[in-house]
Phi, psi and omega in degrees: 000135181288169180294317186297320173289325181292320181283355172285344182282147177212168181302307184299324185290315185290322176294322174313303181304324185283325185290322176287327179290329182278328180264341184052038176201123181293316179302315179292324174294324180289325173299316183293323184275348182069042179221173181282163179292322187289326175305313177297316178292326179291323177290327177296319182297321176300320179289320177301316177300316180285323181261355181065037182208141176299339182060312176223140184228150175290139180222081192075233172271001185247177173233156189229134179282142181286166174306318179293319181298316178302319186295329181279356193291312180286317179300320178287321174303315180299310185303319186283324173301316178294324175295330180286321187294342182293333182268359190288345173265005186289153173289129186247131178228102186306337179280354180252109182086168183268143183244150177212135176223150168245126187238130172262116184200153172277170191295332178291312178291319180304303189283348172288316192264308209264338172298320176282333174295311180310308176306322183288313182296315184298320178293335177280352186090009183270126177278096189226138179236130178249138168247133184244129172232153184285143180261338185050223176262101195286155170252170175294336181301323174318311185270317178305318184264020170052041170285340178210157166277336185207139181241143177233108196202152164287348187243063182301122169295155185245146173177161190293339185255018186239133173255148179224157172211131185285135177259311175197163172247145179211151185250159177286145165228166172261126175261144181207158178271111184287351170281339188245348179197165171277162176295134167301127179246344182225164183305321188294319179303317180297321183290319187289345188275161174261150187236154170253124183235161181251128176229148182263140183311134166080347183234349173064019189278122176212222182261051182306310181297317183295322182294303182303319179293328182246012175062045173263153188245113175273106182264347180222124170243138183234157185273352188218141185295323180301335176289340182302317187298325179295322178277334180280334181291130177060035179235159166268002180286166176237164171217140177255119189218163170307141187302325178292358171296340176291351178260355177227264194285339178252027188296333183272005187245159178271167179204156186226154175293158184260119189291334179259015176083130178258207181252153176249142192226138179247128183262134183240153162264142178224137183212167175272162177296338176300332179266354190296320177242019175286122194293327172292324178288326179293316183293319185290325176297314178297329179286317179300314180301313182302316184296312183296320176301318179295317181293325180290320180299319182295314180297348179279340195253000000 
């Protein structure tokens, strides 16, 4: 490679290459990067010239990566991580410049933490943009491929390049509409009731063990925690959810303890090593921890 070709490479172009390689679609890559398809195509043309390889070729209606492109995946990812590390020792002031983060979380943890946190940061004069994506049952790829800078989940993926920290523990309670039924008070009441449960697409994960072990019947299953309120309102059904749902989607409903014992869940923050010493990422994690600590304390009273 000539010196001129070498100097024509830049971090944004290399990130575009990685996203196209991961998506194998110019359209999807453009959506993920927040740019036009023509901008992605222009960047690829520049990289093809600099690297002396077509990188991606048409295969029917899709594109396929060349052997050269595949071989560049790890070196380019490592180079971008190293470039980011160059800024890790900079003096950081959240009031200087704009900040932008992508967070992967399901709707319970997203809505529990971020509406109040965003209000707090805006009141402090922080110019910050958040993008949220669903995490489902997350894989390490969400972090390794830089789909997000932070993952909040009870199911942390594991890897030598993945960091995690416990955010909080919470226990299940039974929620019901006090305007439509009496509180269940006995095991027989719980067994006789119909339930609303949350299951995740393609994996069917809900309260299966709890339901099967106690002969409970899920008559309605929904894909998001926020949907439980729609079906619980004006209904004689019950739903078993974490107690902190009373702070978000189930605020208008009453709740009681579960006589046969529910499940306890631990929520984690998870991030990739590239974010570990980044000052902006460290600052955000500290803000989230402080927000959760305040919320847990308020929940005790």
